[in-house]
C-alpha atoms as a printed R data frame, in Angstrom:
    type eleno elety resid chain resno       x       y       z
1   ATOM     1    CA   UNK     A     1   0.000   0.000   0.000
2   ATOM     2    CA   UNK     A     2   1.010   3.651  -0.247
3   ATOM     3    CA   UNK     A     3   0.218   6.626   1.958
4   ATOM     4    CA   UNK     A     4   0.246   9.880  -0.003
5   ATOM     5    CA   UNK     A     5   1.295  13.097   1.699
6   ATOM     6    CA   UNK     A     6  -0.751  16.049   0.408
7   ATOM     7    CA   UNK     A     7   1.727  18.433   2.013
8   ATOM     8    CA   UNK     A     8  -0.582  19.594   4.791
9   ATOM     9    CA   UNK     A     9   0.345  17.064   7.459
10  ATOM    10    CA   UNK     A    10   3.141  17.035   9.986
11  ATOM    11    CA   UNK     A    11   6.509  15.592   8.999
12  ATOM    12    CA   UNK     A    12   6.411  13.085  11.866
13  ATOM    13    CA   UNK     A    13   3.817  11.372  14.020
14  ATOM    14    CA   UNK     A    14   2.029   8.075  14.474
15  ATOM    15    CA   UNK     A    15  -0.862   6.334  12.795
16  ATOM    16    CA   UNK     A    16  -2.794   3.080  13.102
17  ATOM    17    CA   UNK     A    17  -3.369   0.707  10.221
18  ATOM    18    CA   UNK     A    18  -6.393  -1.511  10.895
19  ATOM    19    CA   UNK     A    19  -6.366  -4.945   9.280
20  ATOM    20    CA   UNK     A    20  -9.389  -5.722   7.152
21  ATOM    21    CA   UNK     A    21 -10.145  -9.003   8.940
22  ATOM    22    CA   UNK     A    22  -9.058 -11.134  11.852
23  ATOM    23    CA   UNK     A    23 -10.038 -13.586  14.573
24  ATOM    24    CA   UNK     A    24 -10.374 -12.589  18.223
25  ATOM    25    CA   UNK     A    25  -9.699 -15.582  20.494
26  ATOM    26    CA   UNK     A    26 -11.019 -15.376  24.070
27  ATOM    27    CA   UNK     A    27  -8.890 -18.175  25.479
28  ATOM    28    CA   UNK     A    28  -9.264 -17.107  29.094
29  ATOM    29    CA   UNK     A    29 -13.030 -16.639  28.954
30  ATOM    30    CA   UNK     A    30 -14.879 -18.781  31.485
31  ATOM    31    CA   UNK     A    31 -18.087 -20.176  29.954
32  ATOM    32    CA   UNK     A    32 -21.230 -18.694  31.456
33  ATOM    33    CA   UNK     A    33 -24.893 -18.405  30.581
34  ATOM    34    CA   UNK     A    34 -25.159 -15.416  28.252
35  ATOM    35    CA   UNK     A    35 -28.160 -13.973  26.418
36  ATOM    36    CA   UNK     A    36 -26.465 -11.242  24.403
37  ATOM    37    CA   UNK     A    37 -23.042 -10.140  23.191
38  ATOM    38    CA   UNK     A    38 -22.358  -6.542  22.264
39  ATOM    39    CA   UNK     A    39 -19.668  -5.302  19.894
40  ATOM    40    CA   UNK     A    40 -18.522  -1.767  20.639
41  ATOM    41    CA   UNK     A    41 -16.462   0.513  18.408
42  ATOM    42    CA   UNK     A    42 -14.717   3.298  20.385
43  ATOM    43    CA   UNK     A    43 -15.512   6.830  19.306
44  ATOM    44    CA   UNK     A    44 -12.832   7.938  16.869
45  ATOM    45    CA   UNK     A    45 -12.313   9.846  13.651
46  ATOM    46    CA   UNK     A    46 -12.084   7.987  10.347
47  ATOM    47    CA   UNK     A    47 -11.085   9.157   6.893
48  ATOM    48    CA   UNK     A    48 -14.554   8.376   5.509
49  ATOM    49    CA   UNK     A    49 -16.446   9.613   8.547
50  ATOM    50    CA   UNK     A    50 -18.130   6.283   9.307
51  ATOM    51    CA   UNK     A    51 -17.490   2.663  10.279
52  ATOM    52    CA   UNK     A    52 -18.356  -0.359   8.209
53  ATOM    53    CA   UNK     A    53 -18.293  -4.048   9.195
54  ATOM    54    CA   UNK     A    54 -18.700  -6.920   6.797
55  ATOM    55    CA   UNK     A    55 -19.284 -10.203   8.618
56  ATOM    56    CA   UNK     A    56 -19.054 -10.462  12.399
57  ATOM    57    CA   UNK     A    57 -19.457 -14.025  13.614
58  ATOM    58    CA   UNK     A    58 -19.405 -15.290  17.188
59  ATOM    59    CA   UNK     A    59 -18.743 -18.960  17.800
60  ATOM    60    CA   UNK     A    60 -17.538 -21.569  20.257
61  ATOM    61    CA   UNK     A    61 -14.340 -23.592  20.005
62  ATOM    62    CA   UNK     A    62 -14.576 -27.276  19.140
63  ATOM    63    CA   UNK     A    63 -11.152 -28.805  19.678
64  ATOM    64    CA   UNK     A    64 -10.088 -32.339  18.715
65  ATOM    65    CA   UNK     A    65  -8.390 -34.226  21.518
66  ATOM    66    CA   UNK     A    66  -5.216 -34.636  19.477
67  ATOM    67    CA   UNK     A    67  -3.417 -32.459  16.962
68  ATOM    68    CA   UNK     A    68  -3.789 -33.515  13.362
69  ATOM    69    CA   UNK     A    69  -0.980 -35.600  11.893
70  ATOM    70    CA   UNK     A    70   2.008 -34.312   9.984
71  ATOM    71    CA   UNK     A    71   1.601 -34.218   6.236
72  ATOM    72    CA   UNK     A    72  -1.406 -31.894   6.045
73  ATOM    73    CA   UNK     A    73  -1.826 -30.029   2.760
74  ATOM    74    CA   UNK     A    74  -2.689 -26.415   1.986
75  ATOM    75    CA   UNK     A    75  -3.648 -25.854  -1.651
76  ATOM    76    CA   UNK     A    76  -4.432 -22.571  -3.375
77  ATOM    77    CA   UNK     A    77  -6.806 -23.187  -6.254
78  ATOM    78    CA   UNK     A    78  -7.876 -20.707  -8.934
79  ATOM    79    CA   UNK     A    79 -11.554 -19.974  -9.518
80  ATOM    80    CA   UNK     A    80 -11.903 -19.981 -13.291
81  ATOM    81    CA   UNK     A    81 -14.421 -20.929 -15.946
82  ATOM    82    CA   UNK     A    82 -13.134 -22.516 -19.145
83  ATOM    83    CA   UNK     A    83 -14.769 -22.909 -22.545
84  ATOM    84    CA   UNK     A    84 -13.668 -24.338 -25.886
85  ATOM    85    CA   UNK     A    85 -14.543 -22.790 -29.224
86  ATOM    86    CA   UNK     A    86 -15.514 -24.854 -32.268
87  ATOM    87    CA   UNK     A    87 -11.929 -24.596 -33.482
88  ATOM    88    CA   UNK     A    88 -10.595 -26.002 -30.207
89  ATOM    89    CA   UNK     A    89  -9.349 -22.749 -28.720
90  ATOM    90    CA   UNK     A    90  -9.662 -22.772 -24.958
91  ATOM    91    CA   UNK     A    91 -10.549 -19.629 -23.083
92  ATOM    92    CA   UNK     A    92 -10.197 -19.115 -19.344
93  ATOM    93    CA   UNK     A    93 -12.019 -16.481 -17.327
94  ATOM    94    CA   UNK     A    94 -11.256 -15.712 -13.700
95  ATOM    95    CA   UNK     A    95 -14.446 -15.770 -11.611
96  ATOM    96    CA   UNK     A    96 -12.962 -14.826  -8.259
97  ATOM    97    CA   UNK     A    97  -9.878 -14.655  -6.094
98  ATOM    98    CA   UNK     A    98  -7.947 -17.909  -5.580
99  ATOM    99    CA   UNK     A    99  -9.088 -19.799  -2.502
100 ATOM   100    CA   UNK     A   100  -7.213 -21.989  -0.068
101 ATOM   101    CA   UNK     A   101  -8.096 -25.574   0.702
102 ATOM   102    CA   UNK     A   102  -6.797 -27.218   3.892
103 ATOM   103    CA   UNK     A   103  -6.810 -31.018   4.165
104 ATOM   104    CA   UNK     A   104  -5.914 -32.739   7.444
105 ATOM   105    CA   UNK     A   105  -6.083 -36.238   8.886
106 ATOM   106    CA   UNK     A   106  -5.256 -38.144  12.037
107 ATOM   107    CA   UNK     A   107  -3.250 -40.911  10.394
108 ATOM   108    CA   UNK     A   108  -1.228 -41.356  13.606
109 ATOM   109    CA   UNK     A   109  -4.449 -42.528  15.266
110 ATOM   110    CA   UNK     A   110  -6.103 -42.091  18.637
111 ATOM   111    CA   UNK     A   111  -6.741 -44.533  21.476
112 ATOM   112    CA   UNK     A   112 -10.262 -44.750  22.815
113 ATOM   113    CA   UNK     A   113  -9.733 -47.158  25.722
114 ATOM   114    CA   UNK     A   114  -9.656 -44.515  28.484
115 ATOM   115    CA   UNK     A   115 -12.528 -42.598  26.941
116 ATOM   116    CA   UNK     A   116 -14.542 -45.808  26.824
117 ATOM   117    CA   UNK     A   117 -13.644 -46.956  30.347
118 ATOM   118    CA   UNK     A   118 -14.088 -43.726  32.327
119 ATOM   119    CA   UNK     A   119 -14.380 -40.483  30.348
120 ATOM   120    CA   UNK     A   120 -14.416 -38.360  33.522
121 ATOM   121    CA   UNK     A   121 -10.815 -39.278  34.384
122 ATOM   122    CA   UNK     A   122  -9.076 -38.822  31.036
123 ATOM   123    CA   UNK     A   123  -6.343 -36.241  30.610
124 ATOM   124    CA   UNK     A   124  -7.639 -32.936  29.284
125 ATOM   125    CA   UNK     A   125  -6.371 -30.310  26.869
126 ATOM   126    CA   UNK     A   126  -6.501 -26.542  27.268
127 ATOM   127    CA   UNK     A   127  -4.829 -23.489  25.775
128 ATOM   128    CA   UNK     A   128  -2.929 -22.775  28.980
129 ATOM   129    CA   UNK     A   129  -2.538 -23.782  32.607
130 ATOM   130    CA   UNK     A   130  -5.302 -21.502  33.884
131 ATOM   131    CA   UNK     A   131  -7.677 -21.675  30.907
132 ATOM   132    CA   UNK     A   132 -10.876 -23.733  30.570
133 ATOM   133    CA   UNK     A   133 -10.763 -27.366  29.410
134 ATOM   134    CA   UNK     A   134 -11.234 -27.714  25.648
135 ATOM   135    CA   UNK     A   135 -11.253 -31.473  25.102
136 ATOM   136    CA   UNK     A   136 -10.363 -34.861  26.487
137 ATOM   137    CA   UNK     A   137  -7.144 -36.373  25.201
138 ATOM   138    CA   UNK     A   138  -7.659 -38.581  22.118
139 ATOM   139    CA   UNK     A   139 -11.282 -37.483  21.755
140 ATOM   140    CA   UNK     A   140 -11.000 -36.792  18.044
141 ATOM   141    CA   UNK     A   141 -13.675 -38.610  16.089
142 ATOM   142    CA   UNK     A   142 -16.528 -37.580  18.408
143 ATOM   143    CA   UNK     A   143 -15.367 -33.972  18.451
144 ATOM   144    CA   UNK     A   144 -15.303 -33.972  14.657
145 ATOM   145    CA   UNK     A   145 -18.787 -35.455  14.565
146 ATOM   146    CA   UNK     A   146 -19.945 -32.656  16.865
147 ATOM   147    CA   UNK     A   147 -18.273 -30.119  14.593
148 ATOM   148    CA   UNK     A   148 -20.050 -31.547  11.567
149 ATOM   149    CA   UNK     A   149 -23.399 -31.283  13.342
150 ATOM   150    CA   UNK     A   150 -22.747 -27.736  14.591
151 ATOM   151    CA   UNK     A   151 -21.776 -26.711  11.056
152 ATOM   152    CA   UNK     A   152 -24.929 -28.351   9.660
153 ATOM   153    CA   UNK     A   153 -22.884 -30.563   7.340
154 ATOM   154    CA   UNK     A   154 -21.110 -27.545   5.860
155 ATOM   155    CA   UNK     A   155 -24.058 -25.172   5.628
156 ATOM   156    CA   UNK     A   156 -22.558 -22.924   8.304
157 ATOM   157    CA   UNK     A   157 -18.976 -21.633   7.926
158 ATOM   158    CA   UNK     A   158 -16.247 -22.177  10.482
159 ATOM   159    CA   UNK     A   159 -12.774 -20.904  11.321
160 ATOM   160    CA   UNK     A   160  -9.782 -23.250  11.500
161 ATOM   161    CA   UNK     A   161  -7.025 -22.303  13.946
162 ATOM   162    CA   UNK     A   162  -3.889 -24.491  13.881
163 ATOM   163    CA   UNK     A   163  -3.104 -23.301  17.404
164 ATOM   164    CA   UNK     A   164  -5.223 -21.670  20.099
165 ATOM   165    CA   UNK     A   165  -3.287 -18.959  21.952
166 ATOM   166    CA   UNK     A   166  -3.154 -19.134  25.759
167 ATOM   167    CA   UNK     A   167  -4.202 -15.482  26.226
168 ATOM   168    CA   UNK     A   168  -6.700 -13.118  24.661
169 ATOM   169    CA   UNK     A   169  -5.400 -12.531  21.154
170 ATOM   170    CA   UNK     A   170  -6.543 -11.049  17.859
171 ATOM   171    CA   UNK     A   171  -5.045 -12.942  14.923
172 ATOM   172    CA   UNK     A   172  -4.691 -10.924  11.721
173 ATOM   173    CA   UNK     A   173  -2.106 -13.017   9.874
174 ATOM   174    CA   UNK     A   174  -4.246 -14.854   7.261
175 ATOM   175    CA   UNK     A   175  -1.812 -17.775   7.195
176 ATOM   176    CA   UNK     A   176  -2.745 -18.558  10.825
177 ATOM   177    CA   UNK     A   177  -6.473 -19.079  10.264
178 ATOM   178    CA   UNK     A   178  -8.871 -20.146   7.546
179 ATOM   179    CA   UNK     A   179 -12.514 -19.116   7.218
180 ATOM   180    CA   UNK     A   180 -14.390 -21.669   5.177
181 ATOM   181    CA   UNK     A   181 -16.772 -24.597   4.980
182 ATOM   182    CA   UNK     A   182 -16.267 -28.196   6.059
183 ATOM   183    CA   UNK     A   183 -16.253 -30.764   3.259
184 ATOM   184    CA   UNK     A   184 -16.002 -34.530   3.300
185 ATOM   185    CA   UNK     A   185 -17.035 -37.339   5.615
186 ATOM   186    CA   UNK     A   186 -15.982 -37.918   9.216
187 ATOM   187    CA   UNK     A   187 -14.637 -41.437   8.859
188 ATOM   188    CA   UNK     A   188 -12.564 -43.535  11.235
189 ATOM   189    CA   UNK     A   189 -10.810 -46.829  10.532
190 ATOM   190    CA   UNK     A   190 -10.194 -49.312  13.333
191 ATOM   191    CA   UNK     A   191  -6.601 -50.590  13.491
192 ATOM   192    CA   UNK     A   192  -6.505 -52.758  16.607
193 ATOM   193    CA   UNK     A   193  -8.476 -53.217  19.821
194 ATOM   194    CA   UNK     A   194 -11.916 -54.449  20.783
195 ATOM   195    CA   UNK     A   195 -14.928 -52.609  19.433
196 ATOM   196    CA   UNK     A   196 -16.584 -50.446  22.060
197 ATOM   197    CA   UNK     A   197 -13.797 -51.119  24.565
198 ATOM   198    CA   UNK     A   198 -10.269 -50.339  23.415
199 ATOM   199    CA   UNK     A   199 -10.257 -49.295  19.775
200 ATOM   200    CA   UNK     A   200  -7.224 -47.673  18.234
201 ATOM   201    CA   UNK     A   201  -8.549 -45.755  15.222
202 ATOM   202    CA   UNK     A   202  -7.256 -43.597  12.416
203 ATOM   203    CA   UNK     A   203  -9.370 -40.697  11.182
204 ATOM   204    CA   UNK     A   204  -9.429 -40.166   7.448
205 ATOM   205    CA   UNK     A   205  -8.831 -36.794   5.808
206 ATOM   206    CA   UNK     A   206 -11.170 -33.832   6.115
207 ATOM   207    CA   UNK     A   207 -11.081 -30.682   4.000
208 ATOM   208    CA   UNK     A   208 -12.003 -27.073   4.770
209 ATOM   209    CA   UNK     A   209 -12.427 -24.852   1.706
210 ATOM   210    CA   UNK     A   210 -11.982 -21.120   2.119
211 ATOM   211    CA   UNK     A   211 -14.824 -18.692   1.502
212 ATOM   212    CA   UNK     A   212 -13.572 -15.735  -0.544
């Protein structure tokens, strides 16, 4: 970007550049019964004289009980329409900005024996030592099933965060989050163990496609 100086401003000073989008993570928020949330914009002067917000979405965190396996893929695909003329000439027309597509899996598997035996005593995961519990260890497939239901099988968008910060944070680096829709089937494959008692399962790949 470029900031033009019309010649009527001071030679030095400070300014704030506000990112066009981001994700605010309330890691230290203690869940409580809430009827309303209010978003407040402090009184301030803008170049255009007004404020404008595109999409403001408020959601809960659904965290798998184990980090996805190494080998995930992030693809950037063009959005184009192609057509061929009668002579065989192909024409391409861009229909939108390229979108990212994240594909992850849990090929390293998760053990369900402790979750089956006594789910109240399993080790838990949280963003930090003093933050609320996010999931039980190895609770992956059921968390993903819950995510699929909450997203209405992809009808509702979601935000993917590779890592949840331990303190209140606003993430503006687009490489650290992805706003999109869930695609694919939540599918687990049993490797060893007794069904309903001590399964060791692998979770097949899931894809989140960015909304642009």
